[in-house]
N, C-alpha and C positions, 0 to 999 in steps of 0.2 A: 224329536223330542231333544231338549238341551237340558243341561244341568246347571244349577246355581246353587253354590255351597253345598253341593252333594245331593240336592233334591231335584227329581225331575220336575220339569215344568212345561206347559203348552206353549209353543210359539204363539206371541201375541199377534194382534192384527197390526197391519202395516200403519194404519192411522190411529192415533191415540184417542181414547174416550174424551170428548170436549168437557164433560163434567168433571172428571178426573183431573184434566189439565187445569181447569179453574181452581179446584182444590189445592193442588199443588201449588199453583201460583200464590194463592193466599198464604200457604204455610211458609214459603220461601220468603214472602215479605216480611216475614218476623226472623228471619235468620241474619245474624250480624255480618256473616261473610257475603261476598258477592256470589251471585248464583246464576248458573245457566242450565237450559235444558238443550242438548245438542241432538240432532237428528242425523242419520247417515249423511255422508257427503259433507258433514261439518256444517249444516245448516242450523242456525239458531233460532228455535222455536220459543225460546223465552229467555230474556236477559234482564237482570235487575239494572237499575241506573247506575249503581257503583261499578258493575262490570263494565257497562259501556264507557264510564269515566276512565277506566283502566285502558282503553284503546284496544280490547283483544276482539272486538266486534267490529266488522266492516263489510257493508253491504248484506246484512243479516247472516254472516258466514264468520266462523271462529278463525281467527288469524293468529299466527305464532307457530314455527314449526314444532317447538317443544310440546305446547298445548296441544297442537293437532296429534302428535305422536302419541301423546299420553291417552287422550280420548281413544284413538284406535286401538290402543293397547288394551284399554279397558274393556272394549267390545269382545276381544280375543280371550281375556283372562276370566271373565265373569266374577271378578272379585274387586273389592276395594280397593284403588289403587291411590297412593298418596306420594307425592314427590315435591321438592323444592324447586321452582323455576326461576330464573332471571328473565324478565321480559322487557324490552327496550321500551322507554317513554317517548314514543311517536318516532317516525322515521329520522327526525333531523338530530335528535338528542343523543348524546354519549351516556346520559344516566339510564339507570333501570330500576324496575320494580322488583323487590324481592317477595316473590308470591310462594304461599303453602297451598298448594292445589290437591284436592280430594275429588275422586271421581269414581261414579258406580253406575253399572249398567242397571237401567230401570224399564224392564221388557213390557211392564203393564201400560207405559206411555207410547209403546210402538216398537217395532223391531229395530234394534240397534240404537236405542234412544238412551242417552248417557246424561246423568246429573252431575254437573260439576260444581263444586264450592270452592271458592277463592278467599283466602285470608291474606291481605296486604301486610307483610313484615317490615316494610321498607322504613316505617317510623320508628319502630323500636330500634332497628339498626342504626337508623339516623340519631336519635338520642345518644346512644352510646358513643357514637362518633363525636357528636357535639361536645358532649361532657369531656372527653379527651382533649379535643382541639381548644377547648376554652381555657382549660386549665394551662395547655402549654402556650398558647397565643397570648393570653392575659399576663401570664407571668413574664413573659419576654418583653412585651410591648409597653408596659406600664412603669418599667423600670426608668426609662428615660424623662417623661414628664414628672414623675414623683420624684427622682434625683433632681430635676432643675428646681422644683419647688421647695426642696430642702436646702439647697445652695442658696437660693434667693432669699428665703427666710433668714439665714444666717447673715446674708449681706445687709439686710433690713436692720437687724439687731446692731451689726457693727458700725452701720452709717446712721445711727439713731440722732446725732448731732447734726446731720446733713439733709435738710428738707428736701433739697432737689433729688439728692441720690435716693432717699427713702421713696419719692414718688415715682422715680424711675424704676426702681426694683418692684415697687408695688403694682406698676403697670404691667410688667413682665410677668410677674405672679398671676395678674388676672388672666392675661394671654394664655399662660401655660395651664391654668385651671379650667378656662374654656376648651382648650385642646384636649385636655384629660377628660373632660366630660363628654366631648364628642366621640373620643375614642371608646369610652366605656359604652356609651350608647349604641355605636356601630357594632360592637362585639356582641352587645345583647341582641342588636337587630339580625345580625348573620346568625346566631345561634337560634333565633327563634325561626328563621326562615329555613334553616336547615332541618328542624324539627317539626315542621308543618308541612305537609304534603298538600298543595294546592289543588291536586286532582282528586284527592280523596273526596272533598265536598264542593266539586267544581261548579261554577255558575256561569251564564252566557254574559261574555263582558264585550261591550261595545268598545271599540279602539278610539272612537271620537272622544269618548268620555275620558279615557286613559290619557289621551294626548292634552285634553282640556286642563285636566287636573294636574299634570306635570308642568304644563306652561304656567299655571297658577302659582304652583310652588317655587319656580325658578324666576318669576317676574322681578322680583327686587335684586337678586344677584345680576340679572342682566342689565337693570336700569343703572345700577352702581357703575357698571363698566361702559355703558353706552352701546351695549350689543343688542343686535335686533335678532330675535328668534322667529323664524319664518316657517310656520308650519303647512304641510299639506292637509287636504281633507281626506278623511278616513272613509266617509261615505257610511254605508251600514256594515262594514267588515268587522267581524267578531271572532273572539276565540273562546275557548273553555278554560276556565281557570279562577284565579283569585285578582279581582280588580285593584286592590290595594297593592298586592306584591308587584302586579305588573306597571302600576303607576310609580312605585318606587324605583323599580329598574330604569324606566324612561327619565325619571327624575335625575337620577345619578348620572346617567348618560349626558344629559343636557347641562347639568351642573359642572360635569368633567370638561365638557366642550368649552362653557364660559370660562372656567377657571385657566385653561390652557390657551386662550385666544387673546390676541391683542384688543385693546379698547378700540371702539367705533367700529367693529367689524359685524359680521352676522354669523348665525348658526342656523342650518336648515334642517327640517325635519320632513323626510320623505317617506311616502308609504304606497306599497303597490302589492298586488297578489298575483300570484301564478299558479294556476291549478287550485290545490288544496293549502297552499302556503302563502302567508303574508309576510312581508319584509318591511320593518320600520327602521330608517337609516337616520342617524344623526351625524351631520357633516359641520366642520368647523375649519377656520382659516388660521389654525393655530400653528405651534412649533412642530408638530409631527412627532413621530415616535420611530425610532430605530428599529431595524429588523431585528436585532437580538433582543430588545426590550419588548418587542411584540409577542414573543414566546412566552413571556413571563409576567405580562401586565394583568392578568386574571388570578395571579397568586395572592394569597392573602398578605397583606401589609408590604406588597412590592410597590416601591415607588421609581417611577422612570427618573425623576430628577427629585431628590430628597430635598434639596435647598429650595426648590421651587415649591414643592410639597409643604414645607414649613410654612413659607410665605402665604399660601392659599389656604392653609388649615387642613391640608389634606391628610387622612389618616392611612390611605393605601388599602381601605376595606371597599370602596365604593364600587369598584369594577368587580371584586369577588363576589359582591352581594347580587350584582346584574347577572353574572354567571350562574349562581346558584338557582336565581329565580326563573331564568329561562330554561335551564336544564330540566329544572323541576315540573316545568309546564310543557315539556316534550319538544322543546326547540333548541336552537343553539344560537351562539353570537359570533358574528365575524368581524374582522378589522381590516380596513385598508388604511395605510398611512405612508406618507413620504416625509422626511426631515424638512422642514422649512415650507411645506405645502399644505399642512393640515392633515385632519384624520377622519374617518368615517367609520362609526360603529354601526352594524347592522343586526337588528334582532330579527330571528327567523322564527315564526310559530305556526303550528298547525291551524288552519282556518276551522272555526266552527260551522257546522251544518244547519240548516233551517230546522231539522229534526230536533237537533239538540237544544235550540231556542224553546220549543214548546214542552220539553221534559221538566 
């Protein structure tokens, strides 16, 4: 005999009643949290789609040291166990999920069977961070273009009797206005990306579609510079996530390669898979990046060459956006570069399985 909350209960059978399991499954489908039913040996008997999207189920087993330890503790305590757990976003990513986990032994479903409910609190934490970052970033970065517009407006007034000067100042005002608009839009885009978790509502994304859309968005920029973008075939390779975000990340890398490459050169897009990881590499023949700059290029508003960034309309946010997107998809981004010999940016993402396509 065992005791649960002070009451003696009979030890349940090792195999759960199938009808009871079906009822539990239907009930859990109405619960907003991610739900799992775990048998001894951390075998997953039931997992909601959102739980699988978190990456805590692999080969129908529960993964994550803290989660496994919590489930085992629940079996010993016979009590409701609640804990906050940080779970890594895939093996490649440095990002984490902030999870509120509640677990309870459910002996009616089988000896040692545990119900686990998981609430992902990452989004609420990100919203707070985005709010703080947005205020800090926008107050600093908007000073330059706004100041420039103010000075140019004064210059137009003072040069009202000189049509050529008015035209010249007006053109510069137009340029600053475009740069200001781009900067505001990229700040908004970055804030949106930080506050939206692509794995919370992940879909099956074919990388062939991502590459095709990114090429379409960068076509005009490449043509203006007579730069040829050479893509590789992605075949049927796919990842789980948000297609629009992944397209944005690849588009930013291609645009970056075009902006920092000499005219009449080429940019290559390579793709290959190794076991359960896919790599998408964007290579250029540009000016390259110094070793000191490589460590900082993913920082918000950091520019390797401020003068070149002004000439190309760069805001210093493109690579920060790439970093956030890839990290939130459970991947990472790597850089190889040599000054004068070009650069290669490689996105590394977990491959989607065939079973995820059908979900």
